[in-house]
The first five atom37 places (N, CA, C, CB, O) and aatype in JSON, in Angstrom:
{
  "aatype": [20, 20, 20, 20, 20, 20, 20, 20, 20, 20, 20, 20, 20, 20, 20, 20, 20, 20, 20, 20, 20, 20, 20, 20, 20, 20, 20, 20, 20, 20, 20, 20, 20, 20, 20, 20, 20, 20, 20, 20, 20, 20, 20, 20, 20, 20, 20, 20, 20, 20, 20, 20, 20, 20, 20, 20, 20, 20, 20, 20, 20, 20, 20, 20, 20, 20, 20, 20, 20, 20, 20, 20, 20, 20, 20, 20, 20, 20, 20, 20, 20, 20, 20],
  "atom_mask": [
    [1, 1, 1, 1, 1],
    [1, 1, 1, 1, 1],
    [1, 1, 1, 1, 1],
    [1, 1, 1, 1, 1],
    [1, 1, 1, 1, 1],
    [1, 1, 1, 1, 1],
    [1, 1, 1, 1, 1],
    [1, 1, 1, 1, 1],
    [1, 1, 1, 1, 1],
    [1, 1, 1, 1, 1],
    [1, 1, 1, 1, 1],
    [1, 1, 1, 1, 1],
    [1, 1, 1, 1, 1],
    [1, 1, 1, 1, 1],
    [1, 1, 1, 1, 1],
    [1, 1, 1, 1, 1],
    [1, 1, 1, 1, 1],
    [1, 1, 1, 1, 1],
    [1, 1, 1, 1, 1],
    [1, 1, 1, 1, 1],
    [1, 1, 1, 1, 1],
    [1, 1, 1, 1, 1],
    [1, 1, 1, 1, 1],
    [1, 1, 1, 1, 1],
    [1, 1, 1, 1, 1],
    [1, 1, 1, 1, 1],
    [1, 1, 1, 1, 1],
    [1, 1, 1, 1, 1],
    [1, 1, 1, 1, 1],
    [1, 1, 1, 1, 1],
    [1, 1, 1, 1, 1],
    [1, 1, 1, 1, 1],
    [1, 1, 1, 1, 1],
    [1, 1, 1, 1, 1],
    [1, 1, 1, 1, 1],
    [1, 1, 1, 1, 1],
    [1, 1, 1, 1, 1],
    [1, 1, 1, 1, 1],
    [1, 1, 1, 1, 1],
    [1, 1, 1, 1, 1],
    [1, 1, 1, 1, 1],
    [1, 1, 1, 1, 1],
    [1, 1, 1, 1, 1],
    [1, 1, 1, 1, 1],
    [1, 1, 1, 1, 1],
    [1, 1, 1, 1, 1],
    [1, 1, 1, 1, 1],
    [1, 1, 1, 1, 1],
    [1, 1, 1, 1, 1],
    [1, 1, 1, 1, 1],
    [1, 1, 1, 1, 1],
    [1, 1, 1, 1, 1],
    [1, 1, 1, 1, 1],
    [1, 1, 1, 1, 1],
    [1, 1, 1, 1, 1],
    [1, 1, 1, 1, 1],
    [1, 1, 1, 1, 1],
    [1, 1, 1, 1, 1],
    [1, 1, 1, 1, 1],
    [1, 1, 1, 1, 1],
    [1, 1, 1, 1, 1],
    [1, 1, 1, 1, 1],
    [1, 1, 1, 1, 1],
    [1, 1, 1, 1, 1],
    [1, 1, 1, 1, 1],
    [1, 1, 1, 1, 1],
    [1, 1, 1, 1, 1],
    [1, 1, 1, 1, 1],
    [1, 1, 1, 1, 1],
    [1, 1, 1, 1, 1],
    [1, 1, 1, 1, 1],
    [1, 1, 1, 1, 1],
    [1, 1, 1, 1, 1],
    [1, 1, 1, 1, 1],
    [1, 1, 1, 1, 1],
    [1, 1, 1, 1, 1],
    [1, 1, 1, 1, 1],
    [1, 1, 1, 1, 1],
    [1, 1, 1, 1, 1],
    [1, 1, 1, 1, 1],
    [1, 1, 1, 1, 1],
    [1, 1, 1, 1, 1],
    [1, 1, 1, 1, 1]
  ],
  "atom_positions": [
    [[-16.25, 1.26, 10.3], [-15.56, 2.25, 9.46], [-16.43, 2.43, 8.2], [-14.08, 1.79, 9.09], [-16.46, 1.57, 7.32]],
    [[-17.11, 3.57, 8.14], [-18.06, 3.81, 7.1], [-17.43, 3.88, 5.69], [-18.79, 5.06, 7.4], [-18.02, 3.4, 4.72]],
    [[-16.26, 4.47, 5.59], [-15.68, 4.73, 4.28], [-14.54, 3.76, 3.97], [-15.19, 6.18, 4.21], [-13.57, 4.15, 3.31]],
    [[-14.63, 2.53, 4.43], [-13.58, 1.52, 4.2], [-13.3, 1.34, 2.7], [-14.0, 0.15, 4.83], [-12.15, 1.45, 2.27]],
    [[-14.32, 1.06, 1.91], [-14.15, 0.86, 0.49], [-13.56, 2.09, -0.21], [-15.47, 0.5, -0.14], [-12.69, 1.95, -1.07]],
    [[-14.02, 3.26, 0.14], [-13.53, 4.46, -0.47], [-12.03, 4.66, -0.17], [-14.34, 5.64, 0.02], [-11.24, 4.99, -1.06]],
    [[-11.67, 4.46, 1.08], [-10.23, 4.61, 1.44], [-9.38, 3.55, 0.77], [-10.03, 4.53, 2.96], [-8.26, 3.84, 0.33]],
    [[-9.87, 2.35, 0.69], [-9.14, 1.25, 0.01], [-8.91, 1.57, -1.45], [-9.91, -0.07, 0.14], [-7.81, 1.39, -1.97]],
    [[-9.97, 2.05, -2.11], [-9.86, 2.38, -3.54], [-8.89, 3.54, -3.76], [-11.24, 2.74, -4.13], [-8.09, 3.52, -4.69]],
    [[-8.97, 4.53, -2.91], [-8.05, 5.65, -2.99], [-6.61, 5.21, -2.81], [-8.4, 6.69, -1.97], [-5.73, 5.61, -3.57]],
    [[-6.37, 4.39, -1.81], [-5.0, 3.9, -1.54], [-4.47, 3.03, -2.72], [-4.97, 3.08, -0.21], [-3.3, 3.16, -3.1]],
    [[-5.3, 2.19, -3.27], [-4.9, 1.37, -4.42], [-4.49, 2.24, -5.61], [-6.04, 0.43, -4.82], [-3.49, 1.98, -6.28]],
    [[-5.29, 3.25, -5.85], [-5.0, 4.16, -6.97], [-3.69, 4.88, -6.74], [-6.14, 5.18, -7.16], [-2.82, 4.88, -7.62]],
    [[-3.53, 5.48, -5.58], [-2.29, 6.17, -5.27], [-1.05, 5.27, -5.32], [-2.4, 6.8, -3.93], [0.01, 5.67, -5.79]],
    [[-1.21, 4.06, -4.83], [-0.1, 3.15, -4.88], [0.31, 2.8, -6.28], [-0.43, 1.91, -4.14], [1.5, 2.7, -6.58]],
    [[-0.67, 2.62, -7.16], [-0.37, 2.3, -8.58], [0.26, 3.45, -9.3], [-1.63, 1.88, -9.32], [1.04, 3.26, -10.23]],
    [[-0.06, 4.66, -8.88], [0.48, 5.87, -9.54], [1.83, 6.28, -8.96], [-0.5, 7.03, -9.41], [2.53, 7.08, -9.58]],
    [[2.21, 5.77, -7.83], [3.41, 6.17, -7.12], [4.65, 5.47, -7.71], [3.27, 5.86, -5.61], [4.73, 4.24, -7.69]],
    [[5.59, 6.22, -8.22], [6.82, 5.59, -8.76], [7.85, 5.19, -7.71], [7.48, 6.52, -9.72], [8.68, 4.32, -7.98]],
    [[7.83, 5.78, -6.53], [8.8, 5.51, -5.47], [8.42, 4.28, -4.68], [8.94, 6.7, -4.55], [7.38, 4.28, -4.02]],
    [[9.24, 3.21, -4.72], [8.87, 1.96, -4.02], [8.65, 2.12, -2.51], [9.96, 0.93, -4.24], [7.81, 1.43, -1.92]],
    [[9.4, 3.04, -1.87], [9.22, 3.21, -0.43], [7.86, 3.86, -0.17], [10.38, 4.09, 0.17], [7.17, 3.5, 0.78]],
    [[7.48, 4.79, -1.0], [6.15, 5.42, -0.84], [5.05, 4.42, -1.18], [6.01, 6.69, -1.74], [3.98, 4.44, -0.58]],
    [[5.31, 3.54, -2.13], [4.35, 2.45, -2.43], [4.15, 1.58, -1.18], [4.85, 1.57, -3.62], [3.03, 1.14, -0.91]],
    [[5.23, 1.34, -0.43], [5.14, 0.55, 0.81], [4.2, 1.2, 1.8], [6.53, 0.38, 1.45], [3.46, 0.52, 2.52]],
    [[4.22, 2.52, 1.84], [3.31, 3.22, 2.78], [1.87, 2.85, 2.45], [3.5, 4.77, 2.71], [1.08, 2.58, 3.36]],
    [[1.52, 2.83, 1.17], [0.13, 2.48, 0.77], [-0.17, 1.03, 1.04], [-0.1, 2.78, -0.72], [-1.29, 0.7, 1.44]],
    [[0.8, 0.14, 0.84], [0.62, -1.27, 1.17], [0.28, -1.43, 2.64], [1.89, -2.07, 0.82], [-0.67, -2.11, 3.01]],
    [[1.08, -0.78, 3.48], [0.86, -0.79, 4.91], [-0.51, -0.21, 5.28], [1.97, -0.02, 5.61], [-1.23, -0.76, 6.11]],
    [[-0.85, 0.9, 4.66], [-2.07, 1.57, 4.91], [-3.31, 0.68, 4.65], [-2.13, 2.81, 4.07], [-4.24, 0.6, 5.45]],
    [[-3.25, 0.0, 3.47], [-4.35, -0.9, 3.13], [-4.44, -2.08, 4.12], [-4.17, -1.43, 1.7], [-5.53, -2.51, 4.49]],
    [[-3.29, -2.58, 4.53], [-3.29, -3.68, 5.5], [-3.89, -3.23, 6.81], [-1.86, -4.21, 5.74], [-4.7, -3.94, 7.41]],
    [[-3.47, -2.02, 7.25], [-4.02, -1.48, 8.48], [-5.53, -1.24, 8.42], [-3.32, -0.21, 8.81], [-6.26, -1.52, 9.38]],
    [[-5.99, -0.72, 7.27], [-7.45, -0.55, 7.08], [-8.16, -1.87, 7.21], [-7.77, 0.06, 5.7], [-9.19, -1.97, 7.88]],
    [[-7.62, -2.9, 6.58], [-8.26, -4.24, 6.64], [-8.34, -4.76, 8.09], [-7.48, -5.27, 5.77], [-9.34, -5.32, 8.51]],
    [[-7.25, -4.54, 8.82], [-7.25, -5.0, 10.23], [-8.27, -4.25, 11.03], [-5.86, -4.82, 10.88], [-8.98, -4.84, 11.85]],
    [[-8.37, -2.93, 10.82], [-9.33, -2.11, 11.57], [-10.78, -2.48, 11.19], [-9.07, -0.61, 11.3], [-11.66, -2.5, 12.05]],
    [[-11.02, -2.76, 9.92], [-12.33, -3.07, 9.47], [-12.77, -4.51, 9.84], [-12.39, -2.87, 7.97], [-13.89, -4.72, 10.31]],
    [[-11.89, -5.47, 9.65], [-12.24, -6.87, 9.87], [-11.87, -7.34, 11.31], [-11.53, -7.73, 8.83], [-12.3, -8.41, 11.74]],
    [[-11.08, -6.55, 12.0], [-10.66, -6.93, 13.34], [-9.79, -8.17, 13.35], [-11.86, -7.16, 14.21], [-8.94, -8.34, 12.48]],
    [[-9.99, -9.01, 14.32], [-9.15, -10.17, 14.53], [-9.33, -11.23, 13.44], [-9.44, -10.76, 15.87], [-8.56, -12.19, 13.37]],
    [[-10.34, -11.06, 12.59], [-10.52, -11.99, 11.47], [-9.47, -11.78, 10.4], [-11.9, -11.85, 10.86], [-9.27, -12.65, 9.56]],
    [[-8.77, -10.61, 10.42], [-7.75, -10.34, 9.44], [-6.41, -10.33, 10.12], [-8.01, -9.02, 8.73], [-6.16, -9.49, 10.99]],
    [[-5.54, -11.23, 9.74], [-4.21, -11.34, 10.34], [-4.27, -11.94, 11.74], [-3.53, -9.97, 10.39], [-5.34, -12.28, 12.26]],
    [[-3.1, -12.06, 12.33], [-3.01, -12.57, 13.71], [-2.63, -11.43, 14.61], [-1.97, -13.74, 13.84], [-2.19, -10.36, 14.18]],
    [[-2.82, -11.71, 15.92], [-2.42, -10.73, 16.93], [-0.92, -10.47, 16.85], [-2.8, -11.22, 18.35], [-0.49, -9.33, 17.05]],
    [[-0.13, -11.48, 16.57], [1.31, -11.32, 16.45], [1.69, -10.42, 15.28], [1.97, -12.68, 16.3], [2.53, -9.53, 15.41]],
    [[1.04, -10.68, 14.11], [1.29, -9.82, 12.96], [0.92, -8.38, 13.22], [0.53, -10.31, 11.76], [1.64, -7.47, 12.82]],
    [[-0.18, -8.18, 13.87], [-0.63, -6.81, 14.23], [0.45, -6.1, 15.07], [-1.99, -6.87, 15.02], [0.8, -4.94, 14.81]],
    [[0.95, -6.78, 16.04], [2.0, -6.17, 16.9], [3.26, -5.87, 16.12], [2.33, -7.09, 18.07], [3.9, -4.84, 16.33]],
    [[3.63, -6.77, 15.21], [4.82, -6.53, 14.37], [4.64, -5.25, 13.53], [5.08, -7.75, 13.45], [5.53, -4.41, 13.46]],
    [[3.47, -5.13, 12.89], [3.22, -3.95, 12.08], [3.13, -2.69, 12.93], [1.94, -4.13, 11.27], [3.62, -1.64, 12.53]],
    [[2.52, -2.77, 14.1], [2.42, -1.62, 14.97], [3.81, -1.11, 15.44], [1.55, -1.97, 16.16], [4.0, 0.09, 15.67]],
    [[4.73, -2.02, 15.59], [6.06, -1.68, 16.06], [7.1, -1.5, 14.92], [6.53, -2.75, 17.01], [8.26, -1.21, 15.18]],
    [[6.67, -1.66, 13.71], [7.57, -1.7, 12.56], [8.28, -0.37, 12.39], [6.81, -2.05, 11.28], [7.66, 0.69, 12.45]],
    [[9.58, -0.43, 12.18], [10.39, 0.77, 11.98], [11.58, 0.41, 11.11], [10.85, 1.39, 13.34], [11.55, -0.54, 10.33]],
    [[12.65, 1.2, 11.28], [13.9, 0.94, 10.54], [13.72, 0.98, 9.07], [14.46, -0.38, 10.92], [13.15, 1.93, 8.54]],
    [[14.22, -0.05, 8.36], [14.13, -0.04, 6.89], [12.72, -0.32, 6.37], [15.09, -1.06, 6.32], [12.46, -0.23, 5.17]],
    [[11.82, -0.65, 7.29], [10.39, -0.89, 6.95], [9.5, 0.2, 7.54], [9.93, -2.29, 7.46], [8.31, -0.01, 7.74]],
    [[10.07, 1.36, 7.83], [9.34, 2.44, 8.48], [8.11, 2.86, 7.68], [10.24, 3.62, 8.69], [7.05, 3.08, 8.27]],
    [[8.24, 2.99, 6.36], [7.07, 3.41, 5.54], [5.92, 2.43, 5.67], [7.47, 3.55, 4.05], [4.76, 2.84, 5.79]],
    [[6.23, 1.16, 5.65], [5.2, 0.13, 5.8], [4.52, 0.23, 7.12], [5.8, -1.24, 5.64], [3.29, 0.17, 7.2]],
    [[5.31, 0.39, 8.21], [4.72, 0.55, 9.52], [3.91, 1.8, 9.69], [5.75, 0.53, 10.52], [2.83, 1.77, 10.29]],
    [[4.43, 2.91, 9.17], [3.72, 4.19, 9.26], [2.37, 4.09, 8.53], [4.58, 5.35, 8.67], [1.34, 4.56, 9.03]],
    [[2.39, 3.49, 7.36], [1.14, 3.32, 6.61], [0.17, 2.44, 7.35], [1.42, 2.73, 5.23], [-1.02, 2.73, 7.4]],
    [[0.66, 1.35, 7.93], [-0.2, 0.42, 8.69], [-0.87, 1.15, 9.83], [0.61, -0.78, 9.23], [-2.08, 1.05, 10.01]],
    [[-0.07, 1.9, 10.63], [-0.62, 2.61, 11.77], [-1.67, 3.63, 11.33], [0.48, 3.29, 12.55], [-2.7, 3.77, 11.99]],
    [[-1.41, 4.33, 10.25], [-2.38, 5.36, 9.72], [-3.68, 4.67, 9.25], [-1.74, 6.17, 8.51], [-4.78, 5.15, 9.52]],
    [[-3.53, 3.54, 8.56], [-4.72, 2.8, 8.11], [-5.49, 2.23, 9.25], [-4.34, 1.69, 7.16], [-6.72, 2.28, 9.27]],
    [[-4.79, 1.68, 10.2], [-5.42, 1.09, 11.38], [-6.21, 2.13, 12.15], [-4.37, 0.45, 12.3], [-7.27, 1.84, 12.7]],
    [[-5.7, 3.35, 12.19], [-6.35, 4.44, 12.89], [-7.46, 5.02, 12.06], [-5.35, 5.51, 13.27], [-8.21, 5.86, 12.56]],
    [[-7.61, 4.63, 10.78], [-8.66, 5.1, 9.9], [-8.47, 6.52, 9.41], [-9.96, 4.99, 10.59], [-9.42, 7.2, 9.04]],
    [[-7.2, 6.97, 9.42], [-6.88, 8.35, 9.0], [-7.08, 8.46, 7.49], [-5.4, 8.73, 9.39], [-6.74, 7.55, 6.73]],
    [[-7.64, 9.59, 7.06], [-7.75, 9.8, 5.62], [-6.38, 9.96, 5.01], [-8.62, 11.04, 5.31], [-5.45, 10.37, 5.69]],
    [[-6.24, 9.64, 3.73], [-4.99, 9.77, 3.03], [-4.76, 11.26, 2.72], [-4.99, 8.9, 1.74], [-5.62, 11.95, 2.16]],
    [[-3.57, 11.72, 3.1], [-3.21, 13.09, 2.76], [-1.91, 13.0, 2.01], [-3.09, 14.0, 4.03], [-1.17, 12.03, 2.17]],
    [[-1.6, 14.0, 1.18], [-0.4, 13.98, 0.39], [0.85, 13.79, 1.23], [-0.3, 15.22, -0.39], [1.79, 13.11, 0.8]],
    [[0.89, 14.38, 2.41], [2.12, 14.32, 3.24], [2.16, 13.15, 4.16], [2.27, 15.57, 4.06], [3.12, 13.03, 4.92]],
    [[1.17, 12.24, 4.14], [1.2, 11.08, 5.06], [2.49, 10.27, 4.91], [-0.01, 10.17, 4.8], [3.1, 9.87, 5.9]],
    [[2.89, 10.04, 3.7], [4.07, 9.2, 3.43], [5.33, 9.97, 3.2], [3.83, 8.34, 2.25], [6.38, 9.38, 2.96]],
    [[5.27, 11.3, 3.26], [6.45, 12.11, 2.98], [7.45, 12.07, 4.14], [6.04, 13.55, 2.71], [8.62, 12.42, 3.95]],
    [[7.04, 11.65, 5.29], [7.89, 11.62, 6.51], [8.88, 10.5, 6.46], [7.04, 11.48, 7.76], [9.87, 10.53, 7.19]],
    [[8.65, 9.51, 5.63], [9.51, 8.31, 5.62], [10.68, 8.47, 4.74], [8.73, 7.1, 5.2], [11.5, 7.56, 4.62]]
  ]
}
């Protein structure tokens, strides 16, 4: 993933500027997903990865962010608006 650092920095900035805790969770999940995609199995466990990939319910924003980060999707304004 060529732009790992750039995406991480962007997500950190947006998370710090975001007043809504649920939307902040999206960025937390996104950064965790990016780390898993970049570092592979060296980051987290296989079980944790499955939990985040299947995360929903009251943790939907965290799961959505993780899946987007893991897929290496660029951050867009509406990424976290669906939660």
